[in-house]
Chimera marker file (.cmm) of the C-alpha trace (Angstrom):
<marker_set name="trace">
<marker id="1" x="-17.259" y="5.824" z="1.129" r="1" g="1" b="0" radius="0.5"/>
<marker id="2" x="-19.019" y="2.613" z="0.177" r="1" g="1" b="0" radius="0.5"/>
<marker id="3" x="-22.178" y="2.449" z="-1.894" r="1" g="1" b="0" radius="0.5"/>
<marker id="4" x="-24.042" y="0.142" z="-4.261" r="1" g="1" b="0" radius="0.5"/>
<marker id="5" x="-24.960" y="0.765" z="-7.881" r="1" g="1" b="0" radius="0.5"/>
<marker id="6" x="-28.069" y="-0.765" z="-9.434" r="1" g="1" b="0" radius="0.5"/>
<marker id="7" x="-28.569" y="-0.318" z="-13.201" r="1" g="1" b="0" radius="0.5"/>
<marker id="8" x="-31.881" y="1.336" z="-14.185" r="1" g="1" b="0" radius="0.5"/>
<marker id="9" x="-32.300" y="-0.968" z="-17.151" r="1" g="1" b="0" radius="0.5"/>
<marker id="10" x="-32.346" y="-4.016" z="-14.911" r="1" g="1" b="0" radius="0.5"/>
<marker id="11" x="-34.421" y="-3.327" z="-11.785" r="1" g="1" b="0" radius="0.5"/>
<marker id="12" x="-34.460" y="-7.022" z="-10.929" r="1" g="1" b="0" radius="0.5"/>
<marker id="13" x="-30.665" y="-7.252" z="-11.267" r="1" g="1" b="0" radius="0.5"/>
<marker id="14" x="-28.323" y="-7.205" z="-8.320" r="1" g="1" b="0" radius="0.5"/>
<marker id="15" x="-26.512" y="-4.217" z="-6.940" r="1" g="1" b="0" radius="0.5"/>
<marker id="16" x="-22.764" y="-3.844" z="-7.427" r="1" g="1" b="0" radius="0.5"/>
<marker id="17" x="-20.804" y="-2.657" z="-4.379" r="1" g="1" b="0" radius="0.5"/>
<marker id="18" x="-18.251" y="0.083" z="-5.073" r="1" g="1" b="0" radius="0.5"/>
<marker id="19" x="-15.696" y="1.701" z="-2.791" r="1" g="1" b="0" radius="0.5"/>
<marker id="20" x="-14.482" y="5.253" z="-3.368" r="1" g="1" b="0" radius="0.5"/>
<marker id="21" x="-11.306" y="6.102" z="-1.498" r="1" g="1" b="0" radius="0.5"/>
<marker id="22" x="-9.877" y="9.618" z="-1.618" r="1" g="1" b="0" radius="0.5"/>
<marker id="23" x="-6.446" y="10.883" z="-0.639" r="1" g="1" b="0" radius="0.5"/>
<marker id="24" x="-5.511" y="14.547" z="-0.628" r="1" g="1" b="0" radius="0.5"/>
<marker id="25" x="-2.950" y="16.914" z="0.855" r="1" g="1" b="0" radius="0.5"/>
<marker id="26" x="-1.394" y="20.312" z="0.348" r="1" g="1" b="0" radius="0.5"/>
<marker id="27" x="2.305" y="20.914" z="-0.221" r="1" g="1" b="0" radius="0.5"/>
<marker id="28" x="3.161" y="24.586" z="-0.335" r="1" g="1" b="0" radius="0.5"/>
<marker id="29" x="0.687" y="26.150" z="-2.745" r="1" g="1" b="0" radius="0.5"/>
<marker id="30" x="-0.075" y="22.861" z="-4.490" r="1" g="1" b="0" radius="0.5"/>
<marker id="31" x="-3.066" y="20.725" z="-3.672" r="1" g="1" b="0" radius="0.5"/>
<marker id="32" x="-2.624" y="17.058" z="-4.522" r="1" g="1" b="0" radius="0.5"/>
<marker id="33" x="-5.545" y="14.672" z="-4.760" r="1" g="1" b="0" radius="0.5"/>
<marker id="34" x="-6.100" y="11.112" z="-5.863" r="1" g="1" b="0" radius="0.5"/>
<marker id="35" x="-9.372" y="9.161" z="-5.914" r="1" g="1" b="0" radius="0.5"/>
<marker id="36" x="-9.580" y="5.399" z="-6.298" r="1" g="1" b="0" radius="0.5"/>
<marker id="37" x="-12.820" y="3.654" z="-7.242" r="1" g="1" b="0" radius="0.5"/>
<marker id="38" x="-12.572" y="-0.075" z="-6.698" r="1" g="1" b="0" radius="0.5"/>
<marker id="39" x="-14.542" y="-3.250" z="-6.563" r="1" g="1" b="0" radius="0.5"/>
<marker id="40" x="-14.636" y="-5.493" z="-4.572" r="1" g="1" b="0" radius="0.5"/>
<marker id="41" x="-12.528" y="-4.001" z="-1.790" r="1" g="1" b="0" radius="0.5"/>
<marker id="42" x="-10.610" y="-0.997" z="-0.586" r="1" g="1" b="0" radius="0.5"/>
<marker id="43" x="-6.826" y="-0.759" z="-0.951" r="1" g="1" b="0" radius="0.5"/>
<marker id="44" x="-4.876" y="-1.922" z="2.076" r="1" g="1" b="0" radius="0.5"/>
<marker id="45" x="-3.392" y="0.577" z="4.523" r="1" g="1" b="0" radius="0.5"/>
<marker id="46" x="0.078" y="-0.327" z="3.252" r="1" g="1" b="0" radius="0.5"/>
<marker id="47" x="-0.948" y="0.467" z="-0.350" r="1" g="1" b="0" radius="0.5"/>
<marker id="48" x="-2.484" y="3.780" z="0.688" r="1" g="1" b="0" radius="0.5"/>
<marker id="49" x="0.644" y="4.728" z="2.632" r="1" g="1" b="0" radius="0.5"/>
<marker id="50" x="2.909" y="3.846" z="-0.320" r="1" g="1" b="0" radius="0.5"/>
<marker id="51" x="0.723" y="5.918" z="-2.640" r="1" g="1" b="0" radius="0.5"/>
<marker id="52" x="0.794" y="8.919" z="-0.292" r="1" g="1" b="0" radius="0.5"/>
<marker id="53" x="4.600" y="8.723" z="-0.031" r="1" g="1" b="0" radius="0.5"/>
<marker id="54" x="4.912" y="8.526" z="-3.834" r="1" g="1" b="0" radius="0.5"/>
<marker id="55" x="2.575" y="11.486" z="-4.404" r="1" g="1" b="0" radius="0.5"/>
<marker id="56" x="4.406" y="13.604" z="-1.815" r="1" g="1" b="0" radius="0.5"/>
<marker id="57" x="7.766" y="12.762" z="-3.413" r="1" g="1" b="0" radius="0.5"/>
<marker id="58" x="6.449" y="13.832" z="-6.829" r="1" g="1" b="0" radius="0.5"/>
<marker id="59" x="5.093" y="17.092" z="-5.424" r="1" g="1" b="0" radius="0.5"/>
<marker id="60" x="8.419" y="17.839" z="-3.740" r="1" g="1" b="0" radius="0.5"/>
<marker id="61" x="10.353" y="17.040" z="-6.937" r="1" g="1" b="0" radius="0.5"/>
<marker id="62" x="8.177" y="19.360" z="-9.055" r="1" g="1" b="0" radius="0.5"/>
<marker id="63" x="7.904" y="22.207" z="-6.566" r="1" g="1" b="0" radius="0.5"/>
<marker id="64" x="11.335" y="22.050" z="-4.998" r="1" g="1" b="0" radius="0.5"/>
<link id1="1" id2="2" r="1" g="1" b="0" radius="0.2"/>
<link id1="2" id2="3" r="1" g="1" b="0" radius="0.2"/>
<link id1="3" id2="4" r="1" g="1" b="0" radius="0.2"/>
<link id1="4" id2="5" r="1" g="1" b="0" radius="0.2"/>
<link id1="5" id2="6" r="1" g="1" b="0" radius="0.2"/>
<link id1="6" id2="7" r="1" g="1" b="0" radius="0.2"/>
<link id1="7" id2="8" r="1" g="1" b="0" radius="0.2"/>
<link id1="8" id2="9" r="1" g="1" b="0" radius="0.2"/>
<link id1="9" id2="10" r="1" g="1" b="0" radius="0.2"/>
<link id1="10" id2="11" r="1" g="1" b="0" radius="0.2"/>
<link id1="11" id2="12" r="1" g="1" b="0" radius="0.2"/>
<link id1="12" id2="13" r="1" g="1" b="0" radius="0.2"/>
<link id1="13" id2="14" r="1" g="1" b="0" radius="0.2"/>
<link id1="14" id2="15" r="1" g="1" b="0" radius="0.2"/>
<link id1="15" id2="16" r="1" g="1" b="0" radius="0.2"/>
<link id1="16" id2="17" r="1" g="1" b="0" radius="0.2"/>
<link id1="17" id2="18" r="1" g="1" b="0" radius="0.2"/>
<link id1="18" id2="19" r="1" g="1" b="0" radius="0.2"/>
<link id1="19" id2="20" r="1" g="1" b="0" radius="0.2"/>
<link id1="20" id2="21" r="1" g="1" b="0" radius="0.2"/>
<link id1="21" id2="22" r="1" g="1" b="0" radius="0.2"/>
<link id1="22" id2="23" r="1" g="1" b="0" radius="0.2"/>
<link id1="23" id2="24" r="1" g="1" b="0" radius="0.2"/>
<link id1="24" id2="25" r="1" g="1" b="0" radius="0.2"/>
<link id1="25" id2="26" r="1" g="1" b="0" radius="0.2"/>
<link id1="26" id2="27" r="1" g="1" b="0" radius="0.2"/>
<link id1="27" id2="28" r="1" g="1" b="0" radius="0.2"/>
<link id1="28" id2="29" r="1" g="1" b="0" radius="0.2"/>
<link id1="29" id2="30" r="1" g="1" b="0" radius="0.2"/>
<link id1="30" id2="31" r="1" g="1" b="0" radius="0.2"/>
<link id1="31" id2="32" r="1" g="1" b="0" radius="0.2"/>
<link id1="32" id2="33" r="1" g="1" b="0" radius="0.2"/>
<link id1="33" id2="34" r="1" g="1" b="0" radius="0.2"/>
<link id1="34" id2="35" r="1" g="1" b="0" radius="0.2"/>
<link id1="35" id2="36" r="1" g="1" b="0" radius="0.2"/>
<link id1="36" id2="37" r="1" g="1" b="0" radius="0.2"/>
<link id1="37" id2="38" r="1" g="1" b="0" radius="0.2"/>
<link id1="38" id2="39" r="1" g="1" b="0" radius="0.2"/>
<link id1="39" id2="40" r="1" g="1" b="0" radius="0.2"/>
<link id1="40" id2="41" r="1" g="1" b="0" radius="0.2"/>
<link id1="41" id2="42" r="1" g="1" b="0" radius="0.2"/>
<link id1="42" id2="43" r="1" g="1" b="0" radius="0.2"/>
<link id1="43" id2="44" r="1" g="1" b="0" radius="0.2"/>
<link id1="44" id2="45" r="1" g="1" b="0" radius="0.2"/>
<link id1="45" id2="46" r="1" g="1" b="0" radius="0.2"/>
<link id1="46" id2="47" r="1" g="1" b="0" radius="0.2"/>
<link id1="47" id2="48" r="1" g="1" b="0" radius="0.2"/>
<link id1="48" id2="49" r="1" g="1" b="0" radius="0.2"/>
<link id1="49" id2="50" r="1" g="1" b="0" radius="0.2"/>
<link id1="50" id2="51" r="1" g="1" b="0" radius="0.2"/>
<link id1="51" id2="52" r="1" g="1" b="0" radius="0.2"/>
<link id1="52" id2="53" r="1" g="1" b="0" radius="0.2"/>
<link id1="53" id2="54" r="1" g="1" b="0" radius="0.2"/>
<link id1="54" id2="55" r="1" g="1" b="0" radius="0.2"/>
<link id1="55" id2="56" r="1" g="1" b="0" radius="0.2"/>
<link id1="56" id2="57" r="1" g="1" b="0" radius="0.2"/>
<link id1="57" id2="58" r="1" g="1" b="0" radius="0.2"/>
<link id1="58" id2="59" r="1" g="1" b="0" radius="0.2"/>
<link id1="59" id2="60" r="1" g="1" b="0" radius="0.2"/>
<link id1="60" id2="61" r="1" g="1" b="0" radius="0.2"/>
<link id1="61" id2="62" r="1" g="1" b="0" radius="0.2"/>
<link id1="62" id2="63" r="1" g="1" b="0" radius="0.2"/>
<link id1="63" id2="64" r="1" g="1" b="0" radius="0.2"/>
</marker_set>
């Protein structure tokens, strides 16, 4: 999701673009979620894949 934020105190000021990127999955009874808010750009596909692999490994280690 991409959106812009414009401060109320400065209506003449410029908008700031933000990107919200969410990743979530279920492993057994656990639900794992991670949300990244970034500026100026979204994480690369390689970074997202590495993060998903790391989160799945942690879930497996904790849940067995």
